[in-house]
C-alpha positions in Angstrom: -0.1 0.0 0.1 1.3 3.4 -1.0 2.4 5.5 1.9 0.4 8.8 2.3 1.9 12.2 2.8 0.7 13.6 6.3 0.2 17.4 5.8 1.3 19.7 8.9 -1.7 20.7 11.0 -0.8 24.4 10.6 -1.0 24.1 6.8 -4.4 22.4 7.3 -5.3 25.3 9.8 -4.2 27.8 7.0 -6.6 26.1 4.5 -9.7 26.5 6.6 -8.8 29.9 7.7 -8.2 31.5 4.3 -10.1 29.5 1.6 -9.7 30.1 -2.0 -10.9 33.5 -3.4 -12.4 33.4 -6.9 -13.6 36.9 -6.9 -11.7 39.3 -9.4 -8.7 41.1 -7.7 -9.2 44.7 -6.6 -6.7 46.7 -8.7 -5.5 50.2 -7.9 -3.7 52.5 -10.2 -0.5 54.5 -9.3 -0.6 58.1 -9.9 3.2 58.2 -10.3 2.6 56.3 -13.5 1.2 59.6 -15.0 4.4 61.6 -15.9 6.3 63.0 -18.9 8.5 60.1 -19.3 11.8 62.1 -18.5 14.8 60.2 -17.6 18.4 61.5 -17.2 19.0 60.0 -20.7 15.8 61.1 -22.5 14.0 64.5 -22.5 10.4 62.9 -22.3 7.9 62.2 -24.7 4.9 63.8 -23.0 5.6 67.3 -22.4 2.1 68.2 -21.6 2.7 66.1 -18.4 5.9 67.9 -17.4 4.0 69.7 -14.8 1.1 67.7 -13.6 -1.4 67.8 -10.9 -2.8 65.1 -8.7 -6.3 65.8 -10.3 -4.9 65.3 -13.8 -3.4 62.1 -12.6 -6.5 61.0 -11.3 -8.4 62.0 -14.3 -6.0 59.7 -16.6 -6.5 56.8 -14.4 -10.5 57.3 -14.5 -9.7 57.5 -18.4 -8.3 53.9 -18.0 -11.6 52.8 -16.8 -13.6 54.4 -19.6 -11.5 52.6 -22.0 -12.0 49.4 -20.3 -15.8 50.1 -20.2 -15.9 50.4 -24.2 -14.3 47.0 -24.3 -16.5 45.4 -21.9 -18.6 43.5 -24.5 -15.4 42.3 -26.2 -13.9 41.1 -22.9 -17.2 39.3 -22.0 -17.0 37.5 -25.4 -13.6 36.5 -24.6 -14.6 34.9 -21.2 -13.1 37.8 -19.3 -14.5 39.5 -16.3 -14.4 43.2 -17.3 -13.8 44.4 -13.7 -12.1 48.1 -13.7 -9.8 49.9 -11.5 -11.2 50.2 -8.1 -8.5 52.2 -6.4 -5.7 54.9 -6.4 -2.3 55.0 -4.9 -0.5 58.1 -3.9 2.6 59.5 -2.2 2.5 62.0 0.6 3.3 65.0 0.6 4.2 65.6 -3.2 1.1 63.7 -4.5 -1.7 64.0 -1.9 -1.4 66.4 1.0 -3.8 68.5 3.1 -4.4 71.2 0.8 -5.5 68.9 -2.3 -7.4 66.4 0.0 -10.9 67.6 -0.4 -10.6 67.9 -4.1 -9.2 64.3 -4.4 -11.8 62.8 -2.2 -14.5 64.6 -4.8 -12.7 63.0 -7.9 -12.4 59.6 -6.3 -16.3 59.7 -5.4 -17.1 60.8 -8.9 -15.0 58.0 -10.4 -16.3 55.3 -7.9 -12.9 54.7 -6.5 -11.1 54.6 -3.2 -7.6 55.6 -2.0 -6.3 52.1 -1.9 -2.8 52.7 -0.7 -0.9 55.5 0.7 2.8 56.0 1.2 5.0 58.5 2.7 7.6 59.9 0.2 10.7 59.0 2.4 13.2 58.9 -0.3 13.1 62.0 -2.7 14.1 64.6 -0.3 16.3 62.4 2.2 19.7 61.7 0.6 21.1 60.0 3.7 17.9 58.1 4.8 14.9 58.9 6.5 14.0 56.5 9.3 17.5 55.3 9.6 19.1 58.8 9.3 21.5 59.7 11.9 20.4 63.6 11.2 17.9 64.0 13.8 16.1 66.8 11.8 15.7 64.4 8.8 14.6 61.4 10.9 12.1 63.8 12.8 10.7 65.0 9.5 10.4 61.4 8.2 8.4 60.3 11.3 6.3 63.5 10.9 5.2 62.8 7.4 4.5 59.0 8.1 2.2 60.1 10.9 0.5 62.6 8.6 0.1 59.5 6.2 -1.8 58.1 9.1 -4.2 60.8 9.5 -5.1 61.1 5.7 -5.7 57.3 5.6 -8.3 57.7 8.4 -9.7 60.8 6.5 -10.0 58.7 3.4 -11.8 55.9 5.4 -14.4 58.5 6.7 -15.0 59.8 3.2 -14.8 56.8 1.1 -15.4 53.8 3.3 -12.2 52.2 2.9 -8.9 52.3 5.1 -5.9 52.3 2.8 -3.0 50.2 3.3 0.2 52.0 4.4 3.2 50.8 2.4 6.8 51.8 3.3 9.5 51.5 0.6 12.9 52.1 2.2 14.5 53.2 -1.2 16.6 56.0 0.4 17.9 53.8 3.3 21.2 52.2 2.7 24.7 52.7 1.2 26.5 53.6 -2.0 30.2 53.0 -0.7 31.7 50.7 1.7 31.9 51.8 5.5 29.3 54.4 4.8 26.9 53.0 7.2 26.5 51.0 10.5 24.0 48.5 9.1 22.9 47.3 12.5 22.4 50.7 14.1 20.4 51.7 10.8 18.2 48.6 11.1 17.5 49.5 14.7 16.8 53.0 14.0 14.4 52.2 11.1 12.6 49.7 13.3 12.4 52.2 16.3 10.7 54.8 14.0 8.4 52.2 12.6 7.3 51.5 16.2 6.7 55.1 16.8 4.4 55.4 13.7 2.4 52.5 14.5 2.0 53.6 18.2 0.7 57.0 16.9 -1.7 54.9 14.7 -2.7 52.4 17.4 -4.0 55.6 19.5 -6.1 56.7 16.5 -7.8 53.4 16.0 -5.3 50.5 15.6 -7.0 49.1 12.4 -4.3 50.1 9.5 -2.4 47.5 7.9 1.3 48.5 7.2 3.6 46.8 4.5 7.3 46.7 3.8 8.1 47.0 0.2 11.6 45.6 -0.3 14.1 46.2 -3.2 17.8 45.3 -3.2 19.2 48.4 -4.9 18.3 51.6 -6.7 18.7 54.2 -6.0 20.9 53.1 -3.1 23.7 50.7 -4.2 22.7 48.6 -1.2 19.3 49.0 0.5 19.0 47.8 4.1 16.0 45.6 3.7 16.5 44.1 0.2 13.8 41.3 0.2 10.4 40.8 1.5 11.8 38.0 3.9 14.3 40.5 5.2 11.6 42.9 6.1 9.5 40.4 8.0 12.5 39.0 10.0 13.6 42.5 11.0 10.2 43.8 11.9 9.5 40.2 13.7 12.7 40.9 15.9 12.4 44.5 16.6 8.5 45.7 16.4 6.6 45.8 19.5 4.6 42.6 19.7 1.2 44.3 19.7 1.9 45.6 16.3 3.1 42.4 14.8 -0.3 41.2 13.5 -0.8 44.4 11.3 2.8 44.5 9.9 3.2 42.6 6.7 4.5 42.9 3.2 3.9 44.6 -0.3 6.1 42.6 -2.6 6.7 44.1 -6.0 7.2 41.7 -9.0 10.2 43.7 -10.4 11.9 44.4 -7.1 11.9 40.8 -6.0 13.3 39.8 -9.8 16.0 42.3 -9.3 17.2 40.3 -6.2 17.3 37.1 -8.7 14.2 35.6 -7.4 11.3 34.2 -8.8 8.3 36.5 -8.1 6.5 33.7 -6.4 9.1 33.6 -3.7 7.8 36.6 -1.5 4.2 36.0 -2.4 4.5 32.4 -1.0 6.2 33.6 2.4 3.6 36.3 2.8 0.8 33.8 2.3 2.5 31.3 4.4 2.8 33.7 7.4 -0.5 35.5 6.9 1.6 38.9 6.1 0.8 39.5 2.3 -1.2 42.5 2.7 -0.9 44.2 -0.6 1.0 43.4 -4.0 2.7 45.4 -6.8 2.3 43.8 -10.2 4.7 44.8 -13.0 7.4 43.2 -15.0 11.2 43.1 -15.2 13.5 41.8 -18.1 16.5 40.8 -16.4 18.7 42.0 -13.8 19.0 45.5 -14.9 17.4 48.7 -13.3 13.9 48.7 -11.9 12.0 48.8 -15.4 8.4 48.8 -14.1 7.0 47.1 -17.2 3.5 46.6 -17.6 2.0 42.8 -16.6 2.4 40.3 -19.2 0.6 37.0 -19.7 3.2 34.5 -18.8 3.7 31.4 -16.7 5.5 33.4 -13.9 2.6 35.6 -13.4 0.0 32.9 -13.7 1.8 30.9 -10.9 1.8 34.0 -8.6 -1.9 34.8 -9.1 -2.9 31.1 -8.5 -1.1 31.0 -5.3 -2.9 34.3 -4.1 -6.2 32.9 -5.4 -5.7 29.5 -3.9 -4.5 30.8 -0.4 -7.4 33.5 -0.2 -5.6 36.8 -0.9 -8.1 39.7 -0.7 -5.9 42.7 -0.7 -5.4 45.4 -3.5 -3.1 44.7 -6.3 -1.6 48.0 -7.3 -0.3 48.6 -11.0 3.2 50.0 -10.0 4.5 50.5 -13.5 5.7 53.2 -16.1 4.8 53.8 -19.6 8.0 53.8 -22.0 9.3 57.2 -22.2 8.4 57.5 -25.9 4.9 56.5 -25.3 2.2 59.1 -26.2 -0.6 57.7 -24.2 0.5 56.8 -20.7 -2.6 55.3 -19.7 -2.2 52.5 -22.0 0.2 50.6 -20.1 -2.4 50.5 -17.2 -5.1 49.5 -19.6 -3.5 46.4 -21.1 -2.2 45.5 -17.7 -5.8 45.4 -16.4 -6.7 43.3 -19.1 -3.8 40.9 -18.9 -4.6 40.6 -15.2 -8.1 39.4 -15.9 -6.9 37.3 -18.6 -4.8 35.6 -16.2 -7.7 35.2 -13.8 -9.6 33.5 -16.5 -6.6 31.2 -17.4 -6.2 30.4 -13.7 -9.9 29.3 -13.5 -9.4 27.2 -16.9 -6.4 25.2 -15.7 -7.2 21.8 -14.0 -5.0 22.1 -10.9 -5.8 18.5 -9.8 -4.1 17.4 -13.2 -1.1 19.6 -12.4 -1.0 17.6 -9.0 -1.0 14.2 -10.8 1.7 15.5 -13.1 3.8 16.3 -10.1 3.5 13.0 -8.5 4.5 11.3 -11.9 7.7 13.4 -11.8 6.9 15.3 -15.0 7.2 18.9 -14.1 8.0 19.8 -17.8 4.6 18.4 -18.8 2.9 20.5 -16.0 4.3 23.8 -17.8 3.3 22.2 -21.2 -0.3 21.7 -20.1 -0.4 25.1 -18.8 0.9 26.6 -21.9 -1.8 24.6 -24.1 -4.4 26.1 -21.8 -3.1 29.6 -22.5 -3.2 29.2 -26.2 -6.7 27.9 -26.1 -7.8 30.7 -23.9 -9.0 33.0 -26.7 -12.1 31.8 -28.1 -12.3 31.3 -32.0 -13.7 34.3 -33.7 -12.5 36.9 -31.4 -10.0 39.4 -33.2 -6.9 39.9 -31.0 -6.3 43.3 -32.9 -9.4 44.6 -31.1 -7.7 44.3 -27.6 -4.6 46.7 -28.7 
């Protein structure tokens, strides 16, 4: 008689606590996608967006939903759920702030959207770090801005009925040169600042979710929290226990790929520990700079989304991406990414995952890939013109 695998009880408990979620992922557009395309090597292909307001950025995101609505019949015919963007993501104070808050709420209400994520911009004006800075004035300003995000998040909840996730990207926390930084001190300073911000939020309500977004490098040569696992480990060790349940991660596809990892790694860790609070979807072509391509239809992204479906992820997926500098219509990268995510969701339902299990047991992982590839080829119904999606 063949011996049966005994699954760990904690895994069985996880399956009960977080059953499969077949609902369409809620998606959020990132306002920083809307820009002129300027880089240090190219002057930008969209001069009309060189000076752009948050109102204009939200208008363009709303325009993405209008474009998707125009294709809803086509998407439905292809077996795709035409669910639009539901949220908007913003930095404080350069995008959302106290001065434009009321107008932003009006726009979001008009577009039937919420603020899905808010984050303090703790990198652009902090050349030597923010939370980890040894400059008391810079560190104090960073903590003040992070607390202001908490205030704005609760105001958004009051106005729109949804409490945004608060994401922390330590892009400015790290070093460019050897011996520039005491990394142990830096990690303690960073965690202490997080404790202070979460204590502030705890007194206001204690309901917000906080999520670390990792990246191994850029703009710093070496960022102090390079992967989601690093973020979770340091916060598990240094964060006040009463905050542990509300601190998780916001993995970004391209950031984790820059660490030479599969995009699935941080998602699986987050799901295993109940710490996947938010996700940033995009794509990366090799170990280069942070390219922020739109979401493709491929096996890697399908594998990520399957795990998120199978293990009950219900948070927002943010479209953290950039149009190519020469692109004339900046919203198109979000438009096609929404469609591709909906295609991937439809493909995920089409795959017989029990057959995948059988192929695993047979020791033929190559055929598992082949089977899913064939499902992908068969996804588009006959008679549907692919040109209409572009």
